[in-house]
Each structure stands twice: as C-alpha cells, then as structure tokens.
C-alpha positions as CSV (number, residue, x, y, z in Angstrom):
1,M,-11.7,18.6,30.5
2,S,-14.4,21.2,29.3
3,T,-11.9,23.7,28.2
4,I,-10.6,20.3,25.8
5,R,-13.8,19.7,24.5
6,Q,-14.8,23.8,23.9
7,S,-10.6,23.8,22.4
8,T,-12.3,20.7,20.3
9,R,-15.3,22.7,18.9
10,D,-14.0,25.7,18.5
11,V,-11.3,24.3,16.1
12,N,-13.8,22.3,14.4
13,R,-16.0,25.2,13.6
14,E,-13.1,26.9,12.2
15,T,-12.2,24.2,10.1
16,G,-15.7,24.1,8.9
17,R,-15.9,27.8,8.1
18,V,-12.4,27.7,6.2
19,I,-14.2,24.5,4.4
20,G,-17.1,26.1,3.3
21,E,-15.1,29.7,2.4
22,H,-13.0,27.9,0.4
23,L,-14.8,24.9,-0.9
24,L,-13.4,24.2,-4.2
25,P,-9.7,24.2,-3.0
26,S,-10.4,22.0,-0.5
27,A,-12.7,18.9,-2.3
28,L,-9.4,19.7,-4.3
29,T,-7.5,19.0,-1.7
30,A,-8.9,15.9,-0.4
31,F,-9.0,14.5,-4.1
32,G,-5.5,14.8,-4.4
33,V,-4.5,13.5,-0.7
34,G,-7.0,10.5,-1.6
35,V,-5.3,9.8,-5.0
36,G,-2.0,9.7,-4.1
37,V,-2.6,7.6,-1.0
38,G,-3.8,5.1,-3.1
39,F,-1.3,5.4,-5.3
40,L,1.1,4.8,-2.7
41,G,-1.2,1.7,-1.6
42,A,-0.9,0.6,-5.3
43,I,3.2,0.8,-6.0
44,L,3.4,-1.5,-2.5
45,L,0.8,-4.5,-2.8
46,H,2.1,-4.7,-6.6
47,D,6.2,-4.4,-4.8
48,R,4.8,-7.1,-2.3
49,S,3.1,-9.3,-4.3
50,R,6.4,-9.1,-7.2
51,Q,8.3,-9.8,-4.4
52,Q,6.2,-13.2,-3.7
53,E,6.3,-13.9,-7.4
54,A,9.9,-13.5,-7.4
55,A,10.3,-16.2,-4.3
56,M,7.7,-18.5,-5.9
57,T,8.9,-18.7,-8.9
58,K,12.7,-19.3,-8.2
59,R,10.9,-22.4,-5.8
60,V,9.7,-23.7,-8.5
61,L,13.0,-23.4,-10.8
62,D,14.7,-25.1,-7.9
63,A,12.5,-28.0,-8.2
64,V,12.3,-28.8,-11.6
65,S,16.2,-28.0,-11.0
66,N,16.4,-30.6,-8.6
67,A,14.3,-33.2,-10.1
68,L,16.3,-32.7,-13.5
69,R,18.9,-33.4,-11.6
70,N,17.6,-36.7,-10.5
71,S,16.2,-37.8,-13.4
72,V,19.6,-37.2,-14.9
73,A,22.0,-38.6,-12.7
74,K,24.0,-42.3,-13.0
75,P,22.5,-45.1,-11.1
76,G,24.5,-45.7,-8.5
77,S,26.3,-42.2,-8.1
C-alpha cells in the first residue's frame, strides 16, 4: 500500500512541476477543456429540450385535431 501512496505522491509532484514550468499553456489547456465540455453539455441539453418540445407540440396538435374532428362530426355518426 505504501508503494501506491509513494507513486501517487511522485506523480503529484511531477505534475505540479510540469504545470509550474508551463503555466500559460496549462492554464489555456484547462480553459479550452472547460469550454469544450460546456459546449458539449449545452448541445446535449439543447437537443434534449428540442426533442421534448417536438413531442409536446405533436401532442398539442393531435389534441386540437381530435377536438376539431369531434366538433364538426355529424351527429349520430
């Protein structure tokens, strides 16, 4: 277990060193990844809301169509 902890500490130190030596590229990379993830999330949410909106529109149009069909139907048919 201590070798895993030591390896984790070594990786953490090395990562901190590399980021410290390349601060601007690291910050820009983190920013770019955040923008990309946000953009993908927005697309996914937008697509989901479009699908829900289309389904709701279809239900409303079907209900209106049925109501109109029933209101103009001949009595007794």
